[in-house]
Phi, psi and omega in degrees: 000128182280153177294148179289132180291141172279152178301140175290153178293146173298143185303319183281358173247009183268092185300318178302321178290314183298330181263008181266168175305324180292338179269004185301319183299325179289324178293321178296315179297324179297324180282354169265308190285322182293313174299320180302317181294324179288320178299321177295316181297321180273002176058045177272117178270315181202174190221163166240120188261131176254127172241154177165179186297139173278356189262352182281145175247166171291166184302316182298313181294321180294321178294322178295318179298318179295316180299320178294316180296320180289326179292326184277351183286138184271173179296328174245081189298139176280166179299324180293318178297317178296323178295319180294321177294316179300318178295320180293322177296319177296323179295321177297317179298317184279349180298338180297332179288326174300311182294324179291321177296320177299315181295315181296317178298323177297311180299313181298317182291318180297325176288314188293326181287350176268355180286124179287108182204154179287331180241164184283130184254142169054050183285130180298130183227138179223178174283001170085355184262208182275190175069224181301325179298311178300317182301315181292317177297322178296314180300317178295319179298316181293334178276357177086019181247172175276157173211158188248143173233118179255086186277169180228136178282119184232157176301319173266107195301129171252103182281148177294143177287167191279356190253359174292142172297123187307321181287352180240028177262116185242152177229123182248150170265319186265124178301320185290330176286324174298316178296324177303314183286334171299316188274327192297319183262353189287136169249349177204153180229130178242119185253107175270165178309137182194191185251215185302315182296319179296317179295319177302314182293321177298309186287335175296314179292319179298322178295318178297320179290317182298323183266010176059041178261006178256133180273011184209165175275121174249120176284135180239118178250127174254114189263128177096071186298325180301314179296309188290328177291335174285327185283318183207153180256098183294326180296333180298330176299315180293314182300326180276353180079015182273343170223162178278153178305322182290344177295336178288350175275359179286348181216166180224134174276138174221160184227002175222150177301324182292318178294320178297317180297315181299316179298314182292313180302313182294317180292318179295322178295315183294314188268338189229355177246358172068031179207167178292146178295147176288154175293149183303321184294342181283341187238310192298315184302318181294318181289324185299336180291342188258025181305128182300000000 
């Protein structure tokens, strides 16, 4: 007499299957449906996404790093010591973008939480890590609003920063699903100085806008014209005939948090709140008093 068979595991509880190539479609669907259910629960209607370098520090932290590098340098400095000082000096210079992202996220959040709506509008969203991402989540937190972090699971661990709203802290395996959620709810994109990943994210949205694949108007702000004009020549695309002159109207350069906020507030009001933008004097003076 043979032994009685035990019940087979339910398919959705079968970890070897779920983690196998055959279970990939279910993992992809999970990275769509689970965030969707949380966004609904948290009543998130739309977002403003911040991109930028993960390597920037705030002004205080950058100054401490520089002081340490200068303290450690010997009377006959080695090439490595000189390199560390040079890197620390660059970090101090770039720290202003951290502070500007923090300030802009603060302004946007303080404005958005005052919008009379059943669901949360224009919620600050980042990739969930350090640098510009941390700065934007921090600014939203200091303004008393919620913010989203869409992190990615990497071999070199990128931990979520401490300022994301805990119920809106996400971890993705698939880059393309993470990118989907960056774009799907976004009504605006703010691009701070960054590297390959930042450029990738900028051009993905610009390509969707250029090819009319977006069902909505997404405002694109490129922050820090001095940096970006050094990195790439956008006019060269037009001169070479690879993009149309009007494609350069898909984005706007700004250089201060206040100018970025005014552009975003007016554009979001015009395109997504169904009314004329408020005058600058009605909003900015009150918010400006609360600089972090």
